[in-house]
N, C-alpha and C positions, 0 to 999 in steps of 0.2 A: 743466519749464514752471512759471511763477510763482516758486516758491522753489527747487525742484530740478528740473533738466531732464532728466537722462538717467542711466542706470545704466551705468557704464563701467569697463572695466579700462584705466585710463590708465597711461602709462609710469611705472615706478618705477626699479629699479636695473638692469633688463635692457635690452638693446638693442632687442629686439622681443618683445612679448607680445600675446596676443589681446585684443580688446576686445569686450565685450558691450554693445551699444547698444540699449536699449529705446526705439527711436524709433517713432513711430506710423506704421502702414502705411495707405495710402490705398485698399487693396484691400478689397472688400466681404467680409463673413464671414456665415455662417449666423446668423439672428436667434436669440439665446439667450433671448428672452422676458423674463420678469420677473426671472430669476435675476441678471442683471447689476446691476439696481437694488438688489436685496437685498445683493449683494456690495459695491456702492458704499457702502450704508448701514453695513455691518459694518466696512469699512475706515475710514470716518469715525469710528465708535465706537472703533476700534483706536488712533486718534491722539488722541482727545479727552482721555483720562486722562493720556497722556504729556505733552501740552502743558500741562495743568493742573499737573502735578507739576514740570515743568521750571521754571516761574516761581514755585513755592511760596516759595523763599527771598526773592525780590524783594518779594513782597507782605507778607512777615513780617520785613522788615529791622529795623524799630524794635523789634518784640517780641523778636526774637532778641538784639538788642543789650542788652536788659534781662536776659535769661537768661544772657548771657555777659558780664555787667558786670565780672567779674574779669579779663577778657582785654584788655590794653592794645593788642593787635594785632588787635582784632576786625575792623576794616574790611579789613585784608589777608586774614585767614582767610575772611571772608565772600566777598570777590571771588574768592578761590581756588576756591570752590565752582563758579564758572562757568568759570574757566580750565581746571580739570582735566576738565570736561565736553568742552571743545573740543580739548584736546591730542590724544586718540586719533583724533579726526575729521580731523586734518590728513592722515593717511595712509589711514584707512578708506575714504573715497570712492574712492580710487585702486585699492583691492584688492577692493571689493565684488563686482565681476563674477566674480573668481576664486572667491569664496565661493559665489556662485549656481551656478556650474558644478559645484563640489565637492559641495554638499549639496542644491541645488535651492532655489528661492525660498520654497516653502512651509515647509520645515524651517527655513529662515533666519528667516522671519517669526516662527515659534514661539520659536526660540532668542533672538532679539532682544527679543521681548515679555517673556520670562522675565527677561532682564537688566534691563529697565526696572522690573519689579516688585521684583526682588531689590535693585537699586540704591536705589530710593526707600525700601524697607523699612529698609535699612541707614542711610539718612539720618535716618529717623524714630527709629530706635533711638539713633543718635548724638546727636540733639537731646535725647532723654529722659535720656541719660547725660552730657550736656554734653561730648561727646567730639568734638573737631574731626577727629582721625585717622579715626574711624569714618564721620563724615559725608563727609569728603573721599574716602575709599575708596568709599563708596556712590555718590557723584557720578561717579566714574570708571566704575564698573560701569553706572550709568544711561546715561552717555555712549556706552558701547560699543554699547548697544542703541538709544538714542533717535534719533540722527542717521541711522543706516543704515536704521532702520525705514521712513522715508519713501521711501527709494530702493527698498527691496524691495517695498513696497506699490505703487509706481509700476509696477514690472514686472508685478505681478498685474493691475492695472487696465488696462494696455495690451493685455492679452489680450482684454478685454471691450469696450473702447471704442476705436473706430477713427476716423481722419480728424478732422473738426471736433469730434467728440464728446470727444476726448482733453482738450482745454483745459477743456471744461465739467466733466468728471469730476474732473480734478485740481484745478480751481478750487473745486468743491464740497467736495472732500476737505480742502483747506487752510482753507477758510472755517469748516467745522465744527470743525476742530482748533483754529483760533484762538479759537473760542467757548470752548474750555477755558481758554485764557489769560485771557479776559474774566471768566469765572466765578471763576477763582482770585483775581483782583484784588479782587473784591467779597466773596467768601465767606470767604477765608482770614483776613482781619483779624477778621471776626465769629466764626469758629470759634476763633481764638486767644484771644479775649476770654472764651470760655466753657470751653474745654478746654485752653488753653495752647498753646504752639508745637508741642509734640510731638503733641497731639491734632489740630491743624490739619494737620500733615504726615501723620499716619496716615489722615486723610480722603483726602489725595492718593493714598496707597498703595492705599486701597480702590478708588478710581477707576482706578488702574493695573491692578488685578486684573480689574475689569470690562472694561477695554480689552483685556487679555490674552485673556479669554474670547471677546471679539468677534473678535480676530485669528485665534484657532484656528477659530472658526466660519467665517470667511471663507475660510480655506485648505481646509477640508473641503468647503464648497459649491463652491469653485473647481474642485476635483478632480472631484467627482461631476457637476456640471453642465457642466464643460468637456468631458467625454467625450461627454455627450449632445449638446452643440452642435457637436461635431467641431472644437474649437479645437486648434491645434497647440501642442505642449509645447515645441518647440525655438525659442529666440530666435535672432536673427540674429547671426552671428559674422563677424569679419574681423580681419585682422592690421594692427596699427598700430605703426610704428616710433617709438622715442623721438625721432627727428629731427622727427616731426610737431609736437612741442611747440616746437621751435626755429623751425619754419616758420609758426607762428601769426602773423597780421598784427599790426602795432602797434596797430591799432584794438581788437583783442581785449585787449591788455594795458592799454589805457586803460580799457576797460570793467571789467576785473578789478580795476584800481586803484580805480576809482569804487565798485565793489562792496564792497571792503574798507573804504574810508573811510566810506561811508554806514552800513553795518551796524555798524561799530565805534563810530560816533557815537550810534546809536539804542539798540541792545540793551544795552550796558554801562550806559548812563544809566538804562534801565528797571530794571536790577538795584538801583540805589541811589535810585530815584525816591521810594520810600516815605519813606526817611530825609530826603531833600531837602525834600519838601513838608511833612513833619511839623515839621521844625526851622526852616523859613523861612515859607512862606505860612500854615501852620496852627499856628504856634508859640503863639498866644494861646488856643487851645482846650484843653479837657481832653484828656489823652493818648489815651484810648480813642476819643473822637470824632475827634480829629485823625488817628489811624491809619485809622479807617474811611473818612473823607473822602479821605485820600490814596489808599486802595485804590480807591475809586470813580473818582477822577480818573485813576488809572493805567489803569483798564479802557478808557478812551476810545481809547487807542492801538490796541489789538488789536480793539476793537469796530469802529472805522473800517476796519481791514484786513479783518475777517471779512465785513463788509457790502459794502465797496467793491471788493474785488479782482475778483470775477467781472464786474460791469458795466464796470469800467474796462478789463479785458482785452478785452472786446467793443469798447469805444470805440477802443482803440489799433488793433485790427484794422481798424476802419473808417476812421480818420483818419490813422494813422501818427504823425508828429511825435514820434518817440521821442527824438531828440537834444534837442529843445526841452523835453520833459518832464523828461529827466534833468538838464538845466541848471537848470530851475526848481526841481527837488528840492534841488540843491546850494545854491542861493541861499536858498531858504526855510529849509533846515536851519541854515545859518549865522546867518540873521536870528533864528531862534527861540531859539538858545542865547545869542546876544548880548543879546536883549531879555527873556530868561526871568525875570530878577529883577523886572521891572516888569509882566510879562504875568500875567493870571489863570491859575492852574494848568490849568483846563479848556481854555483857549485854547492854551496851550503843548502839551498832549498832543494836542489836535485837530490842530495843525500837524504834530507828529511823526507822527501817524497818517496824515495826508494824504501826507507824504513817503514813509512806509513803503509805503503802498498804491500810489501812483503809480510809485515807484521799482521795486518788484518787477514791476509790470505792464509797464513799459517795458524794464527791463534784461534779464531772462532771455530773452524772445523775440529781443532784439537780438543775442545771441550767435549765434543760428542764421542771422543775416543777414550776419555778418562772418566766419564760419568755414565752410569747405567741409563738406559733409555727412559725408564720411569722417573728418573731424577733430572732429565735434561732440561725441561722447562724451568724447574727450580734453579738449576745451575746457571742458566742464562740470565734469569731474573736477578739472582744474587750478584753475578759478575757485573751486570749493567748498573745495579744500584751502587756497588762499590766504585765503579768507574765514575758515575755522576757525583758521588761524594768527593772524590778526588778533584774532579773538574769544577766543583763548587768552591773548594777550599784553596786550590792552587792560585787562581787569579787574585784572590785577596792577599795571599802572601806576596805575589809578584807586585801588586799595587803598593803594598807597604814597603817593599824593598826599593822600588823606584822612587817613592816619595821621600824615603829616608836618605837615599843616595844623592838625590838632586837631579835636575834636568841634565840630560846628556850622559849620565853615568849609568852604564849597564853592567858593570862588573859583578855586583852581588847577584843580580838576576841570572846572568849567564852561569855563575857558579851553582846556583840552584838547579838549573836545567842539566848541567853536567852531573850533579849529584844524583838527580833522578835517573839519568842514563846509567850511572854506576849501579844504582839499586836495581834497575831493570836487568842489567847484565848479571847481577848476583842471583836474581830469581831465575834467569835463563840457565845459568849453570846448575842450579838445583833441579830444574826441569830436565836438563840433559842427563844428570846422574840418576834421577828417579826413573827416567824412561828406560835406562839400561836395566834397572831392576824389574821392570814390568815387560820384559822381552822385547823392548824396542818398538812397541806398537806405534808410537808417534812418527817413526821414521820409515814406515812401510807405505807403499802406494795405497790409495784409498780402499780398494776392494780387499786387499790382504789385511789392511789395518782394521777394517770393520769386522772381519772374521776373527782376527786376533783379539780385538777389544771385547767382542761377544764372549769368546772363550774365557778371557781373563775375568770378566764380570761374573760368568757362571761359576768359575772356580772360587771366587771370593764369596759368592752367595752360599756355596756348599760349605766353605770353611766357617762362615758365620752361623749357618744352621747347625753344624756339628758343635760349634762352641756353645750355642744356646742349649743343645741337648745335654752337654756336659754340666752346664750350670744347673739345669733342671734336675739332673740325676744327683748332683751334689746336694741340692736342697732337699 
Protein backbone atom coordinates (compact mmCIF):
# COMPACT_ATOMS: atom_id res chain seq x y z
CA UNK A 1 0.00 0.00 0.00
CA UNK A 2 1.28 3.51 -0.94
CA UNK A 3 4.71 2.48 -2.33
CA UNK A 4 4.89 -1.21 -1.66
CA UNK A 5 1.77 -3.22 -1.25
CA UNK A 6 2.46 -6.85 -0.41
CA UNK A 7 5.13 -9.33 0.42
CA UNK A 8 4.97 -12.09 -2.12
CA UNK A 9 6.63 -15.11 -3.52
CA UNK A 10 5.77 -14.33 -7.09
CA UNK A 11 6.57 -16.70 -9.95
CA UNK A 12 10.17 -17.00 -11.05
CA UNK A 13 11.63 -19.94 -12.92
CA UNK A 14 9.39 -22.69 -11.54
CA UNK A 15 5.93 -23.64 -12.67
CA UNK A 16 4.36 -23.37 -9.23
CA UNK A 17 5.74 -21.90 -6.03
CA UNK A 18 4.14 -20.82 -2.76
CA UNK A 19 3.22 -17.22 -2.24
CA UNK A 20 3.36 -15.39 1.06
CA UNK A 21 0.93 -12.52 0.98
CA UNK A 22 1.00 -10.15 3.91
CA UNK A 23 -2.48 -8.87 3.17
CA UNK A 24 -4.44 -7.20 5.93
CA UNK A 25 -7.04 -9.25 7.73
CA UNK A 26 -10.39 -7.74 8.66
CA UNK A 27 -10.75 -10.01 11.71
CA UNK A 28 -10.42 -8.38 15.15
CA UNK A 29 -7.41 -9.26 17.29
CA UNK A 30 -6.65 -8.84 20.98
CA UNK A 31 -5.74 -5.23 21.78
CA UNK A 32 -1.95 -5.03 22.23
CA UNK A 33 -2.18 -1.65 23.98
CA UNK A 34 0.66 0.81 23.61
CA UNK A 35 3.13 -1.77 22.27
CA UNK A 36 2.03 -1.47 18.67
CA UNK A 37 2.50 2.30 18.65
CA UNK A 38 6.02 1.90 20.00
CA UNK A 39 6.68 -0.72 17.31
CA UNK A 40 5.34 1.65 14.65
CA UNK A 41 7.63 4.40 15.95
CA UNK A 42 10.62 2.03 15.89
CA UNK A 43 9.90 0.87 12.33
CA UNK A 44 9.67 4.51 11.25
CA UNK A 45 13.09 5.09 12.78
CA UNK A 46 14.31 1.94 11.04
CA UNK A 47 13.60 3.46 7.62
CA UNK A 48 14.56 7.07 8.36
CA UNK A 49 18.33 6.60 8.12
CA UNK A 50 18.03 4.32 5.10
CA UNK A 51 16.02 6.90 3.12
CA UNK A 52 18.47 9.62 4.17
CA UNK A 53 21.42 7.57 2.94
CA UNK A 54 19.78 6.44 -0.29
CA UNK A 55 19.53 10.04 -1.53
CA UNK A 56 22.95 11.11 -0.20
CA UNK A 57 24.59 11.08 -3.67
CA UNK A 58 21.81 13.12 -5.30
CA UNK A 59 22.17 15.90 -2.71
CA UNK A 60 25.98 15.85 -3.15
CA UNK A 61 26.12 15.64 -6.95
CA UNK A 62 27.97 18.91 -7.50
CA UNK A 63 30.33 18.39 -4.56
CA UNK A 64 31.21 14.89 -5.74
CA UNK A 65 31.85 16.23 -9.23
CA UNK A 66 34.50 18.53 -7.77
CA UNK A 67 36.13 15.68 -5.84
CA UNK A 68 36.12 13.47 -8.95
CA UNK A 69 37.16 16.23 -11.35
CA UNK A 70 39.79 13.88 -12.80
CA UNK A 71 37.03 11.52 -14.08
CA UNK A 72 35.77 12.40 -17.57
CA UNK A 73 33.04 9.74 -17.14
CA UNK A 74 31.77 11.18 -13.85
CA UNK A 75 28.10 11.44 -14.85
CA UNK A 76 28.04 7.83 -16.02
CA UNK A 77 29.67 6.54 -12.83
CA UNK A 78 27.48 8.77 -10.67
CA UNK A 79 24.26 7.45 -12.23
CA UNK A 80 25.65 3.93 -11.96
CA UNK A 81 25.39 4.33 -8.16
CA UNK A 82 21.61 4.31 -8.56
CA UNK A 83 21.44 1.64 -11.25
CA UNK A 84 23.38 -0.93 -9.22
CA UNK A 85 21.03 -0.28 -6.29
CA UNK A 86 18.05 -1.26 -8.44
CA UNK A 87 19.54 -4.20 -10.36
CA UNK A 88 19.36 -6.71 -7.44
CA UNK A 89 15.83 -5.53 -6.69
CA UNK A 90 14.55 -6.69 -10.06
CA UNK A 91 14.42 -10.21 -8.62
CA UNK A 92 14.55 -9.71 -4.84
CA UNK A 93 10.87 -8.71 -4.44
CA UNK A 94 9.91 -11.96 -6.18
CA UNK A 95 12.00 -14.09 -3.79
CA UNK A 96 11.46 -12.22 -0.53
CA UNK A 97 8.64 -14.50 0.62
CA UNK A 98 10.93 -17.52 0.37
CA UNK A 99 13.48 -15.73 2.55
CA UNK A 100 10.84 -14.98 5.19
CA UNK A 101 9.86 -18.66 5.33
CA UNK A 102 13.50 -19.71 5.54
CA UNK A 103 14.74 -17.43 8.33
CA UNK A 104 11.71 -15.50 9.60
CA UNK A 105 10.98 -11.81 9.10
CA UNK A 106 12.68 -10.77 12.36
CA UNK A 107 16.02 -12.28 11.39
CA UNK A 108 15.54 -10.91 7.89
CA UNK A 109 14.98 -7.36 9.18
CA UNK A 110 18.21 -7.56 11.20
CA UNK A 111 20.21 -8.97 8.27
CA UNK A 112 18.85 -6.39 5.84
CA UNK A 113 19.57 -3.60 8.31
CA UNK A 114 23.18 -4.76 8.58
CA UNK A 115 23.47 -4.70 4.77
CA UNK A 116 22.26 -1.09 4.77
CA UNK A 117 24.89 -0.05 7.34
CA UNK A 118 27.70 -2.02 5.70
CA UNK A 119 26.81 -0.81 2.21
CA UNK A 120 26.72 2.87 3.08
CA UNK A 121 29.93 2.58 5.12
CA UNK A 122 31.58 1.19 1.98
CA UNK A 123 30.23 4.14 -0.03
CA UNK A 124 31.67 6.55 2.56
CA UNK A 125 35.06 4.83 2.46
CA UNK A 126 35.00 4.85 -1.33
CA UNK A 127 34.32 8.59 -1.38
CA UNK A 128 37.25 9.20 0.98
CA UNK A 129 39.52 7.10 -1.25
CA UNK A 130 38.03 8.49 -4.52
CA UNK A 131 37.32 4.87 -5.50
CA UNK A 132 34.37 4.26 -7.80
CA UNK A 133 34.64 0.45 -7.53
CA UNK A 134 34.32 0.58 -3.72
CA UNK A 135 31.42 3.02 -3.87
CA UNK A 136 29.60 0.95 -6.49
CA UNK A 137 30.15 -2.25 -4.49
CA UNK A 138 28.78 -0.45 -1.43
CA UNK A 139 25.63 0.60 -3.29
CA UNK A 140 25.06 -3.00 -4.37
CA UNK A 141 25.25 -4.16 -0.74
CA UNK A 142 23.07 -1.21 0.30
CA UNK A 143 20.52 -2.16 -2.36
CA UNK A 144 20.38 -5.76 -1.16
CA UNK A 145 19.11 -4.50 2.18
CA UNK A 146 17.33 -1.25 1.38
CA UNK A 147 14.48 -2.17 -0.91
CA UNK A 148 13.59 -5.43 0.82
CA UNK A 149 13.60 -3.79 4.25
CA UNK A 150 10.34 -2.00 3.45
CA UNK A 151 8.71 -5.29 2.47
CA UNK A 152 9.91 -7.12 5.60
CA UNK A 153 8.77 -4.26 7.83
CA UNK A 154 5.33 -4.36 6.23
CA UNK A 155 5.04 -7.99 7.28
CA UNK A 156 5.85 -7.00 10.88
CA UNK A 157 3.39 -4.10 10.94
CA UNK A 158 0.57 -6.20 9.50
CA UNK A 159 0.67 -8.32 12.66
CA UNK A 160 -0.20 -5.28 14.77
CA UNK A 161 -2.47 -3.17 12.59
CA UNK A 162 -5.62 -4.66 11.08
CA UNK A 163 -8.35 -3.55 8.73
CA UNK A 164 -8.54 0.20 8.12
CA UNK A 165 -5.56 0.79 10.43
CA UNK A 166 -3.17 -0.81 7.94
CA UNK A 167 -3.23 2.09 5.49
CA UNK A 168 -2.66 4.54 8.34
CA UNK A 169 0.28 2.60 9.77
CA UNK A 170 2.01 2.11 6.42
CA UNK A 171 1.29 5.72 5.49
CA UNK A 172 2.89 7.03 8.68
CA UNK A 173 5.82 4.67 8.14
CA UNK A 174 6.39 6.02 4.62
CA UNK A 175 5.90 9.66 5.59
CA UNK A 176 8.48 9.53 8.38
CA UNK A 177 10.88 7.68 6.08
CA UNK A 178 10.43 10.36 3.42
CA UNK A 179 11.32 12.94 6.06
CA UNK A 180 14.78 11.35 5.96
CA UNK A 181 15.01 12.23 2.26
CA UNK A 182 13.94 15.80 3.02
CA UNK A 183 16.54 16.15 5.79
CA UNK A 184 19.24 14.79 3.47
CA UNK A 185 18.53 17.40 0.80
CA UNK A 186 18.91 20.22 3.34
CA UNK A 187 21.65 18.90 5.63
CA UNK A 188 24.02 17.09 3.23
CA UNK A 189 25.15 20.20 1.26
CA UNK A 190 25.71 21.99 4.59
CA UNK A 191 27.68 19.02 5.98
CA UNK A 192 29.78 18.75 2.80
CA UNK A 193 30.72 22.44 3.03
CA UNK A 194 32.21 21.78 6.48
CA UNK A 195 33.49 18.21 6.43
CA UNK A 196 33.68 17.39 2.73
CA UNK A 197 31.77 14.77 0.75
CA UNK A 198 33.17 11.89 2.79
CA UNK A 199 32.14 13.57 6.06
CA UNK A 200 28.62 14.16 4.75
CA UNK A 201 28.36 10.50 3.73
CA UNK A 202 29.65 9.33 7.12
CA UNK A 203 26.85 11.34 8.71
CA UNK A 204 24.46 9.23 6.66
CA UNK A 205 26.23 6.08 7.86
CA UNK A 206 25.72 7.21 11.45
CA UNK A 207 21.99 7.60 10.84
CA UNK A 208 21.93 4.11 9.27
CA UNK A 209 23.48 2.74 12.47
CA UNK A 210 20.74 4.41 14.54
CA UNK A 211 18.11 2.98 12.19
CA UNK A 212 19.72 -0.47 12.52
CA UNK A 213 19.41 -0.21 16.30
CA UNK A 214 15.79 0.86 15.92
CA UNK A 215 15.05 -2.16 13.70
CA UNK A 216 16.62 -4.56 16.19
CA UNK A 217 14.56 -3.02 18.99
CA UNK A 218 11.36 -3.38 16.90
CA UNK A 219 11.96 -7.11 16.35
CA UNK A 220 12.70 -7.71 20.04
CA UNK A 221 9.54 -5.87 21.11
CA UNK A 222 7.52 -7.59 18.37
CA UNK A 223 8.48 -11.02 19.69
CA UNK A 224 7.99 -10.32 23.39
CA UNK A 225 4.80 -8.28 23.10
CA UNK A 226 3.38 -10.48 20.35
CA UNK A 227 3.40 -13.44 22.74
CA UNK A 228 1.60 -11.39 25.39
CA UNK A 229 -1.00 -10.19 22.87
CA UNK A 230 -1.57 -13.69 21.49
CA UNK A 231 -0.73 -12.72 17.93
CA UNK A 232 -0.22 -15.52 15.41
CA UNK A 233 3.28 -16.12 14.06
CA UNK A 234 2.18 -17.88 10.89
CA UNK A 235 1.37 -15.79 7.80
CA UNK A 236 -1.14 -16.89 5.18
CA UNK A 237 0.21 -19.19 2.50
CA UNK A 238 -1.24 -20.36 -0.78
CA UNK A 239 -0.06 -21.82 -4.03
CA UNK A 240 0.25 -19.63 -7.10
CA UNK A 241 1.04 -20.91 -10.57
CA UNK A 242 3.24 -19.03 -12.99
CA UNK A 243 0.18 -19.04 -15.25
CA UNK A 244 -1.32 -16.40 -12.93
CA UNK A 245 1.10 -13.85 -14.37
CA UNK A 246 -0.17 -14.56 -17.88
CA UNK A 247 -3.77 -14.29 -16.66
CA UNK A 248 -3.36 -10.77 -15.28
CA UNK A 249 -5.76 -8.37 -17.00
CA UNK A 250 -4.50 -5.86 -19.55
CA UNK A 251 -5.55 -3.08 -17.17
CA UNK A 252 -2.90 -4.36 -14.75
CA UNK A 253 -0.23 -4.12 -17.44
CA UNK A 254 -1.32 -0.56 -18.25
CA UNK A 255 -0.98 0.32 -14.56
CA UNK A 256 2.42 -1.36 -14.41
CA UNK A 257 3.57 0.53 -17.53
CA UNK A 258 2.40 3.81 -16.00
CA UNK A 259 4.23 2.91 -12.79
CA UNK A 260 7.51 2.40 -14.65
CA UNK A 261 7.15 5.58 -16.75
CA UNK A 262 6.30 7.93 -13.86
CA UNK A 263 8.86 6.63 -11.37
CA UNK A 264 11.58 6.60 -14.04
CA UNK A 265 10.74 10.20 -14.90
CA UNK A 266 10.88 11.48 -11.30
CA UNK A 267 13.48 9.55 -9.29
CA UNK A 268 16.36 9.60 -11.86
CA UNK A 269 15.80 13.34 -12.30
CA UNK A 270 16.08 13.81 -8.55
CA UNK A 271 19.47 12.08 -8.77
CA UNK A 272 20.81 14.87 -10.98
CA UNK A 273 18.61 17.74 -9.77
CA UNK A 274 21.39 19.29 -7.68
CA UNK A 275 23.69 19.58 -10.70
CA UNK A 276 20.82 20.77 -12.91
CA UNK A 277 19.78 23.64 -10.65
CA UNK A 278 23.34 24.66 -9.72
CA UNK A 279 24.37 24.86 -13.38
CA UNK A 280 21.16 26.50 -14.67
CA UNK A 281 18.89 28.41 -12.28
CA UNK A 282 21.57 29.19 -9.67
CA UNK A 283 24.53 29.57 -12.04
CA UNK A 284 25.13 33.20 -11.06
CA UNK A 285 25.49 32.49 -7.32
CA UNK A 286 28.64 31.58 -5.37
CA UNK A 287 29.09 27.80 -5.60
CA UNK A 288 28.49 26.99 -1.92
CA UNK A 289 25.32 29.10 -1.84
CA UNK A 290 24.10 27.60 -5.12
CA UNK A 291 24.62 24.06 -3.78
CA UNK A 292 22.73 24.82 -0.57
CA UNK A 293 19.84 26.46 -2.42
CA UNK A 294 19.67 23.51 -4.81
CA UNK A 295 19.44 21.17 -1.81
CA UNK A 296 16.68 23.27 -0.27
CA UNK A 297 14.70 23.20 -3.50
CA UNK A 298 15.20 19.45 -3.92
CA UNK A 299 13.73 18.85 -0.47
CA UNK A 300 10.35 20.14 -1.67
CA UNK A 301 9.63 16.97 -3.66
CA UNK A 302 9.84 14.60 -0.70
CA UNK A 303 8.45 17.14 1.76
CA UNK A 304 5.25 17.28 -0.28
CA UNK A 305 5.22 13.47 -0.36
CA UNK A 306 5.83 13.10 3.38
CA UNK A 307 3.11 15.58 4.33
CA UNK A 308 0.61 14.86 1.58
CA UNK A 309 0.56 11.07 1.24
CA UNK A 310 -1.63 10.14 4.25
CA UNK A 311 -4.35 12.80 3.73
CA UNK A 312 -4.46 12.19 -0.01
CA UNK A 313 -4.87 8.46 0.63
CA UNK A 314 -7.90 9.28 2.79
CA UNK A 315 -9.25 11.56 0.06
CA UNK A 316 -8.96 8.83 -2.57
CA UNK A 317 -10.78 6.43 -0.25
CA UNK A 318 -13.65 8.92 -0.03
CA UNK A 319 -13.97 10.21 -3.61
CA UNK A 320 -12.33 7.56 -5.83
CA UNK A 321 -11.49 9.20 -9.19
CA UNK A 322 -8.28 7.15 -9.48
CA UNK A 323 -8.17 7.08 -13.27
CA UNK A 324 -8.62 10.88 -13.44
CA UNK A 325 -5.90 11.43 -10.85
CA UNK A 326 -3.51 9.16 -12.76
CA UNK A 327 -4.26 10.96 -16.04
CA UNK A 328 -3.72 14.32 -14.35
CA UNK A 329 -0.35 13.10 -13.05
CA UNK A 330 0.82 12.19 -16.55
CA UNK A 331 -0.24 15.54 -17.99
CA UNK A 332 1.29 17.59 -15.15
CA UNK A 333 4.53 15.63 -15.31
CA UNK A 334 4.92 16.20 -19.05
CA UNK A 335 4.11 19.89 -18.68
CA UNK A 336 6.59 20.32 -15.80
CA UNK A 337 9.55 18.90 -17.72
CA UNK A 338 8.63 20.79 -20.88
CA UNK A 339 8.37 24.10 -19.01
CA UNK A 340 11.13 23.50 -16.45
CA UNK A 341 13.68 25.81 -18.16
CA UNK A 342 11.35 28.77 -17.58
CA UNK A 343 9.72 27.71 -14.29
CA UNK A 344 11.15 28.77 -10.92
CA UNK A 345 12.97 25.76 -9.37
CA UNK A 346 10.65 25.69 -6.36
CA UNK A 347 7.58 25.53 -8.62
CA UNK A 348 9.13 22.71 -10.67
CA UNK A 349 9.84 20.59 -7.58
CA UNK A 350 6.43 21.41 -6.10
CA UNK A 351 4.79 20.08 -9.28
CA UNK A 352 6.94 16.93 -9.20
CA UNK A 353 6.11 16.48 -5.51
CA UNK A 354 2.40 16.76 -6.28
CA UNK A 355 2.72 14.18 -9.07
CA UNK A 356 4.72 11.83 -6.84
CA UNK A 357 2.20 12.09 -3.98
CA UNK A 358 -1.00 11.85 -6.01
CA UNK A 359 0.39 9.10 -8.22
CA UNK A 360 1.43 6.86 -5.31
CA UNK A 361 -1.87 7.40 -3.51
CA UNK A 362 -3.93 6.51 -6.58
CA UNK A 363 -1.79 3.84 -8.23
CA UNK A 364 -0.99 1.22 -5.61
CA UNK A 365 -4.57 0.81 -4.29
CA UNK A 366 -5.73 0.60 -7.93
CA UNK A 367 -3.84 -2.68 -8.37
CA UNK A 368 -6.08 -4.28 -5.73
CA UNK A 369 -9.14 -3.30 -7.77
CA UNK A 370 -8.05 -4.70 -11.14
CA UNK A 371 -6.48 -7.94 -9.85
CA UNK A 372 -8.24 -10.79 -8.06
CA UNK A 373 -7.24 -11.21 -4.41
CA UNK A 374 -5.48 -14.53 -5.01
CA UNK A 375 -3.26 -12.83 -7.60
CA UNK A 376 -2.59 -9.65 -5.62
CA UNK A 377 0.77 -10.65 -4.14
CA UNK A 378 1.92 -11.81 -7.57
CA UNK A 379 0.74 -8.54 -9.14
CA UNK A 380 2.59 -6.37 -6.62
CA UNK A 381 5.74 -8.46 -7.03
CA UNK A 382 5.65 -8.18 -10.84
CA UNK A 383 4.94 -4.42 -10.72
CA UNK A 384 7.80 -3.86 -8.26
CA UNK A 385 10.20 -5.93 -10.37
CA UNK A 386 9.28 -3.96 -13.51
CA UNK A 387 9.67 -0.68 -11.64
CA UNK A 388 13.16 -1.62 -10.45
CA UNK A 389 14.10 -2.73 -13.95
CA UNK A 390 13.24 0.74 -15.20
CA UNK A 391 15.07 2.40 -12.30
CA UNK A 392 18.15 0.31 -13.07
CA UNK A 393 18.24 1.20 -16.78
CA UNK A 394 17.15 4.86 -16.77
CA UNK A 395 20.08 6.26 -14.73
CA UNK A 396 22.50 4.58 -17.16
CA UNK A 397 20.73 6.27 -20.08
CA UNK A 398 20.81 9.60 -18.21
CA UNK A 399 24.53 9.21 -17.50
CA UNK A 400 25.25 8.41 -21.14
CA UNK A 401 23.23 11.43 -22.36
CA UNK A 402 24.96 13.78 -19.91
CA UNK A 403 28.41 12.51 -20.81
CA UNK A 404 27.70 12.83 -24.53
CA UNK A 405 26.18 16.32 -24.22
CA UNK A 406 29.02 17.68 -22.11
CA UNK A 407 29.12 19.59 -18.83
CA UNK A 408 26.25 22.02 -18.28
CA UNK A 409 24.13 20.73 -21.16
CA UNK A 410 20.88 19.14 -19.96
CA UNK A 411 18.78 19.39 -23.13
CA UNK A 412 18.86 15.69 -24.14
CA UNK A 413 18.20 14.56 -20.56
CA UNK A 414 15.19 16.85 -20.18
CA UNK A 415 13.84 15.60 -23.51
CA UNK A 416 14.11 12.05 -22.13
CA UNK A 417 12.11 12.94 -19.02
CA UNK A 418 9.48 14.76 -21.10
CA UNK A 419 9.23 11.66 -23.31
CA UNK A 420 8.74 9.43 -20.26
CA UNK A 421 6.01 11.80 -19.09
CA UNK A 422 4.30 11.49 -22.49
CA UNK A 423 4.50 7.68 -22.31
CA UNK A 424 2.97 7.83 -18.84
CA UNK A 425 0.16 10.03 -20.15
CA UNK A 426 -0.52 7.50 -22.95
CA UNK A 427 -0.77 4.66 -20.40
CA UNK A 428 -3.07 6.82 -18.24
CA UNK A 429 -5.37 7.41 -21.23
CA UNK A 430 -5.53 3.65 -21.83
CA UNK A 431 -6.35 3.10 -18.14
CA UNK A 432 -9.08 5.74 -18.31
CA UNK A 433 -10.76 4.07 -21.30
CA UNK A 434 -10.45 0.48 -20.05
CA UNK A 435 -11.85 1.62 -16.70
CA UNK A 436 -15.03 2.75 -18.44
CA UNK A 437 -15.35 -0.71 -19.98
CA UNK A 438 -15.08 -2.30 -16.49
CA UNK A 439 -17.99 -0.27 -15.02
CA UNK A 440 -15.73 2.53 -13.74
CA UNK A 441 -14.53 0.60 -10.71
CA UNK A 442 -11.35 2.68 -10.35
CA UNK A 443 -13.36 5.89 -9.97
CA UNK A 444 -15.61 4.73 -7.13
CA UNK A 445 -15.00 5.42 -3.42
CA UNK A 446 -13.07 2.58 -1.78
CA UNK A 447 -15.99 0.68 -0.22
CA UNK A 448 -18.06 0.75 -3.42
CA UNK A 449 -14.97 0.04 -5.52
CA UNK A 450 -14.13 -3.06 -3.48
CA UNK A 451 -17.66 -4.42 -3.95
CA UNK A 452 -17.64 -3.58 -7.65
CA UNK A 453 -14.22 -5.18 -8.16
CA UNK A 454 -15.30 -8.36 -6.34
CA UNK A 455 -18.41 -8.60 -8.53
CA UNK A 456 -16.36 -8.01 -11.67
CA UNK A 457 -13.79 -10.67 -10.71
CA UNK A 458 -16.63 -13.11 -9.97
CA UNK A 459 -18.19 -12.46 -13.38
CA UNK A 460 -14.83 -12.98 -15.09
CA UNK A 461 -14.32 -16.25 -13.19
CA UNK A 462 -17.76 -17.49 -14.29
CA UNK A 463 -17.04 -16.57 -17.91
CA UNK A 464 -13.68 -18.34 -17.75
CA UNK A 465 -15.29 -21.46 -16.23
CA UNK A 466 -17.99 -21.50 -18.91
CA UNK A 467 -15.34 -21.11 -21.61
CA UNK A 468 -13.39 -24.05 -20.17
CA UNK A 469 -16.52 -26.21 -20.20
CA UNK A 470 -17.13 -25.34 -23.85
CA UNK A 471 -13.58 -26.37 -24.73
CA UNK A 472 -13.93 -29.67 -22.83
CA UNK A 473 -17.30 -30.36 -24.51
CA UNK A 474 -15.81 -29.62 -27.92
CA UNK A 475 -12.90 -32.00 -27.29
